[in-house]
Backbone as CSV, one residue per row, in Angstrom:
resi,resn,N_x,N_y,N_z,CA_x,CA_y,CA_z,C_x,C_y,C_z
1,MET,59.686,-92.694,-10.384,58.519,-93.160,-11.146,57.971,-94.439,-10.509
2,ARG,56.670,-94.481,-10.261,56.082,-95.678,-9.644,55.878,-96.775,-10.698
3,TYR,55.803,-97.999,-10.221,55.541,-99.126,-11.123,54.081,-99.138,-11.537
4,ILE,53.833,-99.544,-12.768,52.457,-99.850,-13.190,52.367,-101.370,-13.193
5,THR,51.341,-101.896,-12.532,51.217,-103.348,-12.360,50.073,-103.919,-13.198
6,PHE,50.379,-105.008,-13.895,49.398,-105.733,-14.713,49.010,-107.035,-14.022
7,ALA,47.715,-107.324,-13.952,47.237,-108.650,-13.519,46.703,-109.348,-14.764
8,LEU,47.242,-110.515,-15.068,46.840,-111.235,-16.285,46.187,-112.556,-15.915
9,ALA,45.078,-112.880,-16.579,44.411,-114.166,-16.342,45.302,-115.281,-16.871
10,LYS,45.626,-116.229,-16.010,46.533,-117.342,-16.355,46.117,-118.067,-17.634
11,GLY,47.105,-118.619,-18.332,46.807,-119.471,-19.482,46.894,-118.734,-20.810
12,ARG,46.002,-119.133,-21.732,46.050,-118.600,-23.101,45.939,-117.082,-23.146
13,LEU,45.053,-116.544,-22.290,44.832,-115.097,-22.288,46.115,-114.341,-21.946
14,ALA,46.834,-114.815,-20.928,48.080,-114.151,-20.518,49.123,-114.224,-21.629
15,LYS,49.243,-115.396,-22.265,50.239,-115.563,-23.334,49.949,-114.637,-24.507
16,LYS,48.668,-114.579,-24.896,48.280,-113.714,-26.012,48.482,-112.242,-25.663
17,ALA,48.136,-111.887,-24.427,48.283,-110.496,-23.979,49.752,-110.092,-23.995
18,MET,50.633,-110.972,-23.491,52.072,-110.658,-23.477,52.622,-110.548,-24.899
19,ALA,52.114,-111.384,-25.807,52.563,-111.307,-27.206,52.162,-109.957,-27.809
20,MET,50.953,-109.494,-27.481,50.498,-108.185,-27.977,51.315,-107.056,-27.376
21,LEU,51.566,-107.139,-26.071,52.347,-106.092,-25.405,53.763,-106.025,-25.989
22,GLU,54.306,-107.207,-26.322,55.643,-107.256,-26.918,55.672,-106.504,-28.253
23,GLU,54.564,-106.610,-28.984,54.496,-105.931,-30.290,54.496,-104.411,-30.148
24,ILE,54.123,-103.907,-28.959,54.161,-102.445,-28.771,55.358,-102.049,-27.892
25,GLY,56.326,-102.977,-27.768,57.579,-102.645,-27.077,57.587,-102.889,-25.585
26,ILE,56.555,-103.578,-25.067,56.523,-103.897,-23.632,56.874,-105.369,-23.459
27,THR,58.057,-105.613,-22.928,58.507,-107.002,-22.803,58.749,-107.349,-21.339
28,CYS,58.787,-108.644,-21.070,59.165,-109.106,-19.741,59.805,-110.480,-19.895
29,GLU,61.132,-110.474,-20.022,61.885,-111.707,-20.299,61.683,-112.760,-19.213
30,GLU,61.586,-112.305,-17.961,61.425,-113.240,-16.826,60.229,-114.170,-17.012
31,MET,59.177,-113.652,-17.655,57.939,-114.436,-17.784,58.069,-115.579,-18.776
32,LYS,59.106,-115.532,-19.600,59.263,-116.562,-20.643,59.854,-117.850,-20.094
33,ASP,60.363,-117.803,-18.877,60.937,-118.995,-18.257,59.795,-119.866,-17.720
34,GLU,59.540,-120.964,-18.431,58.410,-121.852,-18.079,58.577,-122.495,-16.691
35,LYS,59.843,-122.648,-16.236,60.095,-123.368,-14.982,60.073,-122.455,-13.752
36,THR,59.977,-121.169,-13.975,60.075,-120.233,-12.844,58.944,-120.409,-11.833
37,ARG,59.288,-120.187,-10.574,58.298,-120.251,-9.492,57.910,-118.841,-9.041
38,LYS,58.486,-117.854,-9.691,58.225,-116.469,-9.280,56.752,-116.117,-9.469
39,LEU,56.284,-115.230,-8.627,54.886,-114.808,-8.717,54.756,-113.425,-9.355
40,ILE,55.796,-112.601,-9.176,55.761,-111.256,-9.751,56.973,-111.078,-10.656
41,PHE,56.713,-110.537,-11.837,57.756,-110.338,-12.843,57.921,-108.845,-13.096
42,VAL,59.179,-108.412,-13.232,59.438,-106.972,-13.304,60.231,-106.604,-14.550
43,ASN,59.839,-105.482,-15.165,60.659,-104.855,-16.191,61.128,-103.538,-15.572
44,GLU,62.387,-103.553,-15.055,62.919,-102.394,-14.322,63.013,-101.162,-15.214
45,GLU,63.417,-101.400,-16.447,63.636,-100.293,-17.384,62.354,-99.492,-17.620
46,LEU,61.239,-100.213,-17.824,59.965,-99.536,-18.103,59.133,-99.288,-16.839
47,LYS,59.660,-99.742,-15.703,58.944,-99.626,-14.420,57.544,-100.261,-14.509
48,LEU,57.559,-101.542,-14.917,56.315,-102.308,-15.029,56.444,-103.600,-14.240
49,LYS,55.337,-104.014,-13.639,55.293,-105.309,-12.950,54.142,-106.118,-13.546
50,PHE,54.297,-107.438,-13.536,53.265,-108.337,-14.072,53.060,-109.482,-13.098
51,PHE,51.804,-109.910,-12.926,51.587,-111.168,-12.217,50.404,-111.908,-12.849
52,LEU,50.451,-113.242,-12.680,49.402,-114.107,-13.237,48.447,-114.467,-12.116
53,SER,47.164,-114.509,-12.439,46.204,-114.872,-11.403,45.054,-115.648,-12.019
54,LYS,44.289,-116.284,-11.178,43.079,-116.969,-11.630,42.170,-115.897,-12.241
55,ALA,41.542,-116.215,-13.369,40.734,-115.213,-14.082,39.741,-114.503,-13.170
56,SER,39.030,-115.268,-12.338,37.983,-114.654,-11.503,38.537,-113.689,-10.454
57,ASP,39.868,-113.748,-10.194,40.476,-112.835,-9.219,40.983,-111.533,-9.845
58,VAL,41.150,-111.523,-11.164,41.704,-110.327,-11.831,40.875,-109.074,-11.524
59,PRO,39.527,-109.106,-11.684,38.754,-107.903,-11.377,38.919,-107.430,-9.931
60,THR,39.110,-108.372,-8.990,39.291,-108.013,-7.582,40.604,-107.259,-7.388
61,TYR,41.689,-107.792,-7.970,42.994,-107.122,-7.863,42.929,-105.708,-8.440
62,VAL,42.227,-105.567,-9.551,42.150,-104.250,-10.197,41.247,-103.303,-9.393
63,GLU,40.116,-103.804,-8.938,39.199,-102.943,-8.173,39.886,-102.346,-6.940
64,TYR,40.664,-103.184,-6.228,41.296,-102.729,-4.991,42.656,-102.053,-5.209
65,GLY,43.070,-101.924,-6.479,44.306,-101.190,-6.775,45.579,-101.994,-6.579
66,ALA,45.461,-103.319,-6.317,46.659,-104.162,-6.219,47.273,-104.317,-7.609
67,ALA,46.439,-104.157,-8.638,46.907,-104.078,-10.025,46.283,-102.826,-10.636
68,ASP,47.059,-102.146,-11.470,46.530,-100.952,-12.144,45.732,-101.348,-13.385
69,ILE,46.235,-102.391,-14.061,45.635,-102.835,-15.324,45.389,-104.341,-15.242
70,GLY,44.276,-104.791,-15.790,43.992,-106.225,-15.836,43.630,-106.658,-17.237
71,VAL,43.960,-107.900,-17.577,43.514,-108.482,-18.847,42.755,-109.758,-18.510
72,VAL,41.463,-109.766,-18.912,40.599,-110.890,-18.525,39.430,-110.971,-19.508
73,GLY,38.765,-112.118,-19.535,37.629,-112.299,-20.445,36.413,-111.494,-20.007
74,LYS,35.617,-111.086,-20.992,34.399,-110.311,-20.704,33.446,-111.113,-19.811
75,ASP,33.450,-112.439,-19.934,32.592,-113.284,-19.098,32.883,-113.067,-17.612
76,THR,34.183,-112.970,-17.279,34.581,-112.768,-15.880,34.170,-111.380,-15.401
77,ILE,34.328,-110.377,-16.264,33.953,-108.995,-15.907,32.464,-108.935,-15.592
78,LEU,31.652,-109.561,-16.454,30.198,-109.551,-16.251,29.807,-110.314,-14.999
79,GLU,30.429,-111.461,-14.785,30.077,-112.306,-13.644,30.467,-111.652,-12.315
80,GLU,31.643,-111.017,-12.297,32.137,-110.409,-11.047,31.441,-109.085,-10.749
81,GLY,31.056,-108.358,-11.802,30.290,-107.119,-11.646,30.953,-106.056,-10.778
82,ARG,32.266,-105.919,-10.893,32.990,-104.941,-10.063,33.127,-103.594,-10.784
83,PRO,33.287,-102.495,-10.019,33.388,-101.178,-10.658,34.760,-100.957,-11.300
84,LEU,34.885,-101.359,-12.532,36.158,-101.241,-13.257,35.967,-100.358,-14.476
85,PHE,37.062,-99.838,-14.973,37.052,-98.998,-16.160,37.479,-99.901,-17.319
86,GLU,36.508,-100.376,-18.118,36.838,-101.260,-19.246,37.265,-100.385,-20.424
87,VAL,38.537,-100.502,-20.820,39.082,-99.546,-21.788,39.274,-100.091,-23.196
88,LEU,39.358,-101.415,-23.329,39.709,-101.939,-24.653,39.284,-103.390,-24.853
89,ASP,38.714,-103.650,-26.034,38.461,-105.018,-26.472,39.713,-105.443,-27.231
90,LEU,40.429,-106.430,-26.706,41.704,-106.828,-27.310,41.531,-107.699,-28.552
91,GLY,40.303,-108.131,-28.806,40.008,-108.801,-30.070,40.420,-110.263,-30.179
92,PHE,40.880,-110.860,-29.077,41.166,-112.309,-29.135,40.352,-113.026,-28.065
93,GLY,40.368,-114.361,-28.112,39.565,-115.145,-27.166,38.083,-114.984,-27.435
94,LYS,37.724,-114.834,-28.729,36.317,-114.577,-29.061,35.448,-115.827,-28.925
95,CYS,34.288,-115.653,-28.308,33.302,-116.722,-28.174,31.982,-116.058,-27.765
96,ASP,30.969,-116.858,-27.453,29.664,-116.299,-27.071,29.176,-116.922,-25.781
97,MET,28.454,-116.118,-25.007,27.748,-116.668,-23.842,26.357,-117.041,-24.347
98,CYS,25.953,-118.279,-24.119,24.694,-118.765,-24.707,23.864,-119.567,-23.709
99,VAL,22.573,-119.650,-24.032,21.688,-120.602,-23.350,21.684,-121.837,-24.240
100,CYS,22.021,-122.986,-23.674,22.103,-124.227,-24.461,21.271,-125.326,-23.806
101,GLY,20.911,-126.286,-24.632,20.151,-127.415,-24.115,19.718,-128.308,-25.263
102,PRO,18.947,-129.354,-24.973,18.421,-130.178,-26.061,17.347,-129.381,-26.815
103,GLU,17.071,-129.763,-28.046,16.079,-129.035,-28.846,14.723,-128.991,-28.140
104,SER,14.436,-130.041,-27.396,13.140,-130.124,-26.708,12.961,-129.026,-25.643
105,ALA,14.069,-128.374,-25.247,13.977,-127.337,-24.205,13.574,-125.977,-24.767
106,LYS,13.549,-125.872,-26.095,13.184,-124.590,-26.730,11.841,-124.071,-26.226
107,LYS,10.899,-124.989,-26.089,9.526,-124.590,-25.707,9.477,-123.913,-24.332
108,TYR,10.388,-124.328,-23.429,10.396,-123.717,-22.084,10.814,-122.246,-22.157
109,LEU,11.707,-121.966,-23.118,12.203,-120.592,-23.266,11.155,-119.727,-23.961
110,GLU,10.467,-120.331,-24.935,9.455,-119.577,-25.695,8.249,-119.229,-24.818
111,HIS,7.912,-120.133,-23.894,6.712,-119.911,-23.077,7.022,-119.402,-21.674
112,ASN,8.300,-118.957,-21.482,8.710,-118.390,-20.183,8.327,-119.275,-18.987
113,GLU,8.569,-120.570,-19.138,8.201,-121.494,-18.055,9.218,-121.453,-16.921
114,LEU,8.787,-121.872,-15.747,9.696,-121.959,-14.597,10.570,-123.193,-14.797
115,ILE,11.852,-122.972,-15.031,12.780,-124.090,-15.283,14.034,-123.917,-14.432
116,ARG,14.847,-124.957,-14.454,16.114,-124.905,-13.751,17.233,-124.647,-14.761
117,VAL,18.126,-123.730,-14.415,19.238,-123.368,-15.298,20.545,-123.632,-14.564
118,ALA,21.418,-124.445,-15.152,22.722,-124.725,-14.527,23.801,-123.872,-15.197
119,SER,24.709,-123.335,-14.388,25.754,-122.483,-14.965,26.912,-122.270,-14.006
120,LYS,28.093,-122.020,-14.606,29.250,-121.571,-13.817,29.131,-120.064,-13.604
121,TYR,28.179,-119.460,-14.307,28.023,-117.997,-14.302,26.631,-117.619,-13.790
122,PRO,26.359,-117.843,-12.485,25.009,-117.600,-11.973,24.549,-116.147,-12.119
123,ASN,25.473,-115.194,-11.994,25.073,-113.776,-12.099,24.676,-113.395,-13.516
124,ILE,25.429,-113.909,-14.491,25.090,-113.641,-15.901,23.752,-114.301,-16.229
125,ALA,23.578,-115.538,-15.768,22.325,-116.273,-16.026,21.143,-115.544,-15.395
126,LYS,21.315,-115.104,-14.156,20.240,-114.399,-13.448,19.865,-113.105,-14.160
127,ASP,20.883,-112.344,-14.537,20.636,-111.070,-15.216,19.883,-111.293,-16.535
128,TYR,20.294,-112.319,-17.277,19.657,-112.581,-18.581,18.200,-112.998,-18.413
129,PHE,17.964,-113.976,-17.549,16.589,-114.487,-17.408,15.678,-113.505,-16.669
130,TYR,16.181,-112.906,-15.593,15.324,-112.030,-14.787,15.120,-110.655,-15.418
131,ASN,16.206,-110.064,-15.949,16.120,-108.674,-16.418,15.859,-108.531,-17.916
132,LYS,16.335,-109.501,-18.712,16.151,-109.355,-20.162,14.959,-110.174,-20.664
133,LYS,14.865,-111.416,-20.214,13.758,-112.278,-20.676,12.518,-112.171,-19.781
134,LEU,12.730,-111.625,-18.572,11.652,-111.538,-17.571,11.024,-112.914,-17.330
135,GLN,11.916,-113.902,-17.212,11.485,-115.280,-16.972,12.022,-115.724,-15.610
136,THR,11.144,-116.217,-14.752,11.579,-116.694,-13.435,12.158,-118.096,-13.587
137,VAL,13.394,-118.270,-13.109,14.061,-119.576,-13.206,14.763,-119.876,-11.883
138,GLU,15.072,-121.143,-11.699,15.897,-121.527,-10.547,17.308,-121.747,-11.075
139,ILE,18.281,-121.061,-10.475,19.654,-121.169,-10.988,20.488,-122.056,-10.084
140,VAL,21.159,-123.020,-10.708,22.014,-123.957,-9.976,23.455,-123.696,-10.395
141,LYS,24.315,-123.364,-9.420,25.723,-123.096,-9.758,26.508,-124.399,-9.803
142,LEU,27.211,-124.591,-10.911,28.102,-125.739,-11.055,29.508,-125.227,-11.336
143,ASN,30.516,-126.030,-10.994,31.894,-125.625,-11.248,32.552,-126.440,-12.350
144,GLY,31.996,-127.601,-12.644,32.611,-128.474,-13.648,31.892,-128.448,-14.978
145,SER,31.807,-129.600,-15.647,31.202,-129.696,-16.979,29.688,-129.486,-16.891
146,VAL,29.260,-128.278,-17.225,27.822,-127.972,-17.098,26.980,-128.727,-18.118
147,GLU,27.607,-129.192,-19.200,26.859,-129.939,-20.234,26.159,-131.171,-19.646
148,LEU,26.696,-131.663,-18.545,26.103,-132.839,-17.893,24.698,-132.565,-17.368
149,ALA,24.470,-131.328,-16.920,23.224,-130.999,-16.205,21.944,-131.406,-16.942
150,PRO,21.776,-131.024,-18.245,20.541,-131.444,-18.925,20.500,-132.947,-19.203
151,ILE,21.674,-133.537,-19.366,21.737,-134.970,-19.715,21.274,-135.825,-18.537
152,VAL,21.672,-135.424,-17.313,21.306,-136.231,-16.139,20.029,-135.741,-15.459
153,GLY,19.401,-134.697,-16.056,18.128,-134.221,-15.523,18.232,-133.242,-14.370
154,LEU,19.422,-132.666,-14.168,19.577,-131.667,-13.106,18.928,-130.338,-13.502
155,ALA,19.014,-129.995,-14.796,18.454,-128.726,-15.278,17.945,-128.899,-16.700
156,GLU,17.005,-128.043,-17.085,16.485,-128.103,-18.465,17.474,-127.500,-19.451
157,VAL,18.124,-126.384,-19.030,19.092,-125.715,-19.908,20.316,-125.293,-19.106
158,ILE,21.366,-124.872,-19.832,22.579,-124.359,-19.200,22.902,-122.986,-19.791
159,VAL,23.662,-122.205,-19.050,24.221,-120.957,-19.582,25.730,-121.150,-19.543
160,ASP,26.362,-121.080,-20.727,27.796,-121.362,-20.777,28.438,-120.671,-21.976
161,ILE,29.776,-120.694,-21.973,30.547,-120.137,-23.096,30.558,-121.153,-24.229
162,VAL,30.323,-120.667,-25.439,30.389,-121.538,-26.622,31.424,-120.979,-27.578
163,GLU,32.421,-121.830,-27.896,33.456,-121.398,-28.840,33.173,-122.020,-30.203
164,THR,33.207,-123.346,-30.267,32.965,-124.023,-31.545,31.631,-124.769,-31.552
165,GLY,31.141,-125.128,-30.387,29.882,-125.876,-30.300,30.061,-127.382,-30.416
166,THR,31.313,-127.837,-30.551,31.583,-129.278,-30.729,31.144,-130.091,-29.511
167,THR,31.507,-129.615,-28.321,31.142,-130.351,-27.089,29.624,-130.471,-26.966
168,LEU,28.929,-129.392,-27.318,27.462,-129.421,-27.253,26.924,-130.518,-28.165
169,LYS,27.362,-130.471,-29.444,26.869,-131.440,-30.446,27.119,-132.870,-29.999
170,GLU,28.329,-133.110,-29.470,28.694,-134.471,-29.049,27.811,-134.981,-27.914
171,ASN,27.176,-134.049,-27.197,26.325,-134.429,-26.072,24.837,-134.182,-26.338
172,GLY,24.504,-134.013,-27.625,23.094,-133.860,-28.012,22.478,-132.530,-27.613
173,LEU,23.324,-131.516,-27.436,22.832,-130.187,-27.048,23.081,-129.190,-28.173
174,GLN,22.432,-128.045,-28.091,22.637,-126.999,-29.099,22.438,-125.619,-28.475
175,VAL,22.880,-124.593,-29.220,22.663,-123.220,-28.760,21.189,-122.883,-28.987
176,LEU,20.512,-122.470,-27.940,19.093,-122.115,-28.048,18.906,-120.601,-28.133
177,GLU,19.749,-119.857,-27.399,19.695,-118.386,-27.434,21.088,-117.837,-27.160
178,LYS,21.436,-116.770,-27.868,22.734,-116.112,-27.605,22.513,-114.982,-26.617
179,ILE,23.367,-114.916,-25.608,23.248,-113.852,-24.605,24.108,-112.651,-25.002
180,CYS,25.411,-112.901,-25.242,26.283,-111.794,-25.649,27.615,-112.330,-26.179
181,PRO,28.290,-111.514,-27.023,29.625,-111.913,-27.492,30.662,-111.650,-26.400
182,LEU,31.714,-112.459,-26.381,32.771,-112.327,-25.379,34.131,-112.256,-26.064
183,SER,35.088,-111.650,-25.391,36.482,-111.643,-25.843,37.339,-111.117,-24.698
184,ALA,38.659,-111.090,-24.896,39.564,-110.581,-23.864,39.462,-109.063,-23.797
185,ARG,39.386,-108.527,-22.592,39.272,-107.072,-22.410,40.374,-106.569,-21.483
186,MET,40.688,-105.286,-21.653,41.617,-104.636,-20.738,40.808,-103.742,-19.798
187,VAL,41.050,-103.918,-18.508,40.356,-103.088,-17.508,41.396,-102.323,-16.692
188,VAL,40.994,-101.162,-16.192,41.922,-100.305,-15.464,41.284,-99.852,-14.148
189,ASN,42.091,-99.767,-13.107,41.628,-99.220,-11.837,41.374,-97.719,-12.028
190,GLN,40.222,-97.255,-11.551,39.812,-95.879,-11.833,40.750,-94.838,-11.222
191,VAL,41.265,-95.105,-10.018,42.191,-94.163,-9.379,43.536,-94.166,-10.115
192,SER,44.012,-95.381,-10.472,45.284,-95.499,-11.208,45.230,-94.706,-12.506
193,PHE,44.068,-94.765,-13.166,43.950,-94.086,-14.453,44.099,-92.571,-14.288
194,LYS,43.565,-92.053,-13.182,43.706,-90.607,-12.931,45.152,-90.260,-12.592
195,MET,45.788,-91.104,-11.778,47.152,-90.817,-11.316,48.207,-91.007,-12.404
196,GLU,48.012,-92.009,-13.225,49.016,-92.358,-14.247,48.424,-92.265,-15.642
197,GLN,47.588,-91.252,-15.842,46.821,-91.179,-17.083,47.703,-91.227,-18.338
198,GLU,48.785,-90.463,-18.310,49.638,-90.369,-19.500,50.234,-91.727,-19.880
199,ARG,50.827,-92.410,-18.893,51.484,-93.698,-19.181,50.461,-94.770,-19.570
200,ILE,49.348,-94.821,-18.822,48.334,-95.850,-19.106,47.667,-95.566,-20.450
201,GLN,47.388,-94.304,-20.720,46.739,-93.948,-21.983,47.610,-94.318,-23.180
202,LYS,48.932,-94.168,-23.021,49.842,-94.525,-24.126,49.752,-96.030,-24.421
203,ILE,49.699,-96.847,-23.369,49.581,-98.304,-23.549,48.272,-98.617,-24.288
204,ILE,47.173,-97.968,-23.844,45.857,-98.210,-24.461,45.877,-97.797,-25.938
205,THR,46.412,-96.598,-26.214,46.447,-96.083,-27.593,47.265,-96.996,-28.501
206,ASP,48.452,-97.422,-28.021,49.311,-98.308,-28.832,48.617,-99.635,-29.114
207,LEU,47.934,-100.185,-28.098,47.224,-101.466,-28.288,46.030,-101.295,-29.220
208,LYS,45.343,-100.150,-29.124,44.207,-99.865,-30.013,44.656,-99.875,-31.463
209,GLU,45.786,-99.208,-31.724,46.309,-99.157,-33.095,46.685,-100.550,-33.582
210,LEU,47.270,-101.333,-32.686,47.679,-102.692,-33.031,46.446,-103.553,-33.369
211,THR,45.386,-103.455,-32.561,44.187,-104.257,-32.827,43.527,-103.836,-34.158
212,LYS,43.587,-102.536,-34.448,43.030,-102.062,-35.737,43.815,-102.646,-36.894
213,GLU,45.151,-102.655,-36.765,46.020,-103.235,-37.824,45.674,-104.696,-38.032
214,LYS,45.528,-105.434,-36.907,45.239,-106.871,-37.004,43.898,-107.128,-37.663
215,GLU,42.907,-106.277,-37.348,41.585,-106.431,-37.968,41.636,-106.120,-39.458
216,GLY,42.504,-105.162,-39.806,42.625,-104.757,-41.209,43.286,-105.809,-42.086
217,ASN,44.135,-106.668,-41.465,44.838,-107.696,-42.264,43.953,-108.903,-42.558
């Protein structure tokens, strides 16, 4: 029996995903050791392997078959735009992708003006403004705190993830438009799904039932 390999986005997403997998009988004791330097973790009994990766790399590992299954945020899936089989909304890590800025920037959005948009997610921003709003904008990619951009005059608005909105409020910004809801998703390599359909489908079905139970409580 071949191993099925999971790529998990490092941090909160990986911890939550492993907790969910544990609830359906998929465990990996090696991963619980906080001090370990190991990169790949194995459950020999179930023939499963797990590794942690930077969120933006998860879709790449899955697309090329280095991982059969990936767990990553919908924001990363949209931004990377890779041909993956998205099989399940895991129901945690919920937030929204939004256009944010000072209240005074509302008029630029209403009148489809040519403005500058700063974002860590240039592809999502481009798709929203060009294809949905049909508004021509200049997109500036930033890697750090995008909230700075409107404050220092780099851009009129930003496109970013909003969870609570506290950081925005503290910096005199607000949500101007919602782009889409986000949460943790499970993605599968299309070839792996054909080859290991029975085993992968069982994992998906068990997790689906678990998410339904959690929503029901």
